[in-house]
C-alpha positions in Angstrom: -180.0 -5.7 29.4 -180.5 -1.9 29.2 -181.1 -0.3 25.9 -177.6 1.7 25.9 -175.8 -1.5 27.1 -177.5 -3.6 24.2 -176.7 -1.0 21.6 -173.0 -0.8 22.7 -172.8 -4.4 22.7 -174.2 -4.6 19.1 -172.0 -1.8 18.0 -168.9 -3.8 19.5 -169.9 -6.5 17.4 -169.6 -4.5 14.2 -166.2 -3.3 15.5 -165.2 -6.9 16.2 -165.9 -7.8 12.6 -163.9 -5.0 11.2 -160.8 -5.9 13.5 -161.1 -9.6 12.4 -161.2 -8.8 8.8 -158.2 -6.5 9.0 -156.2 -8.9 11.2 -156.7 -11.6 8.5 -154.9 -9.1 6.3 -151.9 -8.9 8.7 -152.8 -5.5 10.5 -151.7 -5.3 13.9 -154.6 -4.1 16.2 -153.6 -1.8 19.1 -154.7 1.3 21.0 -153.8 4.6 19.5 -152.6 5.7 22.7 -150.0 3.0 23.2 -148.8 3.4 19.6 -148.5 7.3 20.0 -146.0 6.7 22.8 -143.4 5.3 20.4 -144.7 5.0 16.8 -141.4 3.8 15.4 -141.5 0.8 17.8 -144.4 -0.7 15.7 -144.6 -2.1 12.2 -146.2 -0.3 9.4 -149.4 -2.2 8.9 -151.6 -1.0 11.9 -155.2 -0.9 13.0 -155.3 1.7 15.8 -158.2 1.7 18.0 -159.9 4.7 19.7 -158.2 7.3 17.5 -158.5 10.9 18.4 -159.4 14.0 16.5 -160.6 17.4 17.3 -164.3 17.9 16.4 -166.1 20.8 14.4 -167.0 21.9 18.1 -163.4 21.9 19.0 -163.8 19.3 21.5 -162.0 16.0 21.7 -163.4 13.3 19.5 -162.6 9.6 18.8 -163.3 7.3 15.9 -163.2 3.5 16.2 -160.1 3.0 14.1 -157.2 4.6 12.1 -155.8 2.2 9.6 -152.2 2.8 8.8 -150.6 1.0 5.8 -146.9 1.9 4.9 -147.2 -0.7 2.2 -149.8 1.0 0.4 -149.1 4.5 1.8 -152.5 4.9 3.0 -154.0 6.4 6.2 -157.7 5.7 6.6 -160.0 6.8 9.3 -162.8 4.2 10.0 -166.1 4.9 11.7 -168.7 2.3 12.7 -172.3 3.0 13.0 -174.8 0.4 14.1 -178.6 0.9 14.5 -180.7 -2.1 15.2 -183.8 -0.3 16.3 -185.2 3.0 15.5 -183.4 5.7 17.5 -181.4 8.9 17.1 -178.0 7.6 15.8 -179.1 8.5 12.3 -179.4 12.0 13.3 -175.7 12.1 13.9 -174.9 11.3 10.3 -174.7 15.2 9.3 -172.3 15.7 12.4 -170.2 12.6 11.2 -170.1 14.0 7.7 -169.0 17.5 8.5 -166.4 16.1 11.0 -165.1 13.9 8.1 -164.6 16.8 5.7 -163.7 19.6 8.1 -161.9 18.0 11.0 -160.5 14.5 10.3 -157.0 14.8 9.1 -157.1 11.8 6.9 -158.1 12.3 3.2 -159.7 8.8 3.1 -162.6 7.9 5.5 -164.6 4.8 5.7 -168.0 4.9 7.3 -169.4 1.3 8.1 -173.2 1.5 8.5 -175.4 -1.4 9.3 -178.4 -2.6 11.2 -182.0 -2.2 10.3 -183.0 0.6 12.5 -182.1 3.6 10.3 -184.7 6.2 9.4 -185.6 6.0 5.8 -183.4 8.4 3.8 -180.6 8.8 6.5 -178.2 6.7 4.8 -179.3 7.8 1.5 -178.7 11.5 2.6 -175.1 10.7 3.6 -174.3 8.9 0.5 -175.7 11.8 -1.7 -173.8 14.4 0.3 -170.6 12.6 -0.2 -171.5 12.1 -4.0 -172.1 15.8 -4.3 -169.2 16.9 -2.1 -171.7 18.8 -0.2 -170.0 21.4 2.0 -166.6 20.0 1.0 -165.0 23.2 -0.3 -161.5 21.7 -0.7 -163.0 18.7 -2.5 -160.1 16.4 -1.4 -161.9 13.8 0.8 -162.5 10.4 -0.3 -165.5 9.1 1.9 -166.8 5.6 1.3 -169.9 4.2 3.0 -170.4 0.5 3.4 -172.5 -2.1 5.1 -170.1 -4.8 6.9 -170.7 -7.0 3.9 -169.4 -4.3 1.5 -166.6 -3.4 3.8 -165.2 -7.0 3.9 -165.3 -7.2 0.0 -163.5 -3.8 -0.2 -161.0 -4.8 2.5 -160.4 -8.2 0.7 -159.8 -6.3 -2.7 -157.9 -3.5 -1.2 -155.6 -5.4 1.2 -155.7 -9.0 -0.2 
């Protein structure tokens, strides 16, 4: 299996875990593009896949999920990052962070990071930038960084 194909498959495993957890909490999973055609047609507890936004470069971007909970009156953008072996994904964390604070319209963002291939300091940098609200001039973003295990615990407490 080619390296890119293997990485995509492993990232897909992380995304599948997120879907499974939220389906157990009665979220309906569907493509954002389908929901956007007629949002009133669907229920209020949704996990939309392939959710669009405009990046800091003013280009179309997508995140894995947009969670909508009418019951809890929350909209949470969810981004998944898997890095099994060393590579360049961790160099995208500052880009992800800036998009989160400047361009993603939701105030609540969850980043799920897992795998053993992250450069030393990469995840620590992201968590510290979030803690300090680095570059977040409005200061209104709630950004959480979880491993998949931490995400499952958080989802069970939040939606259980």
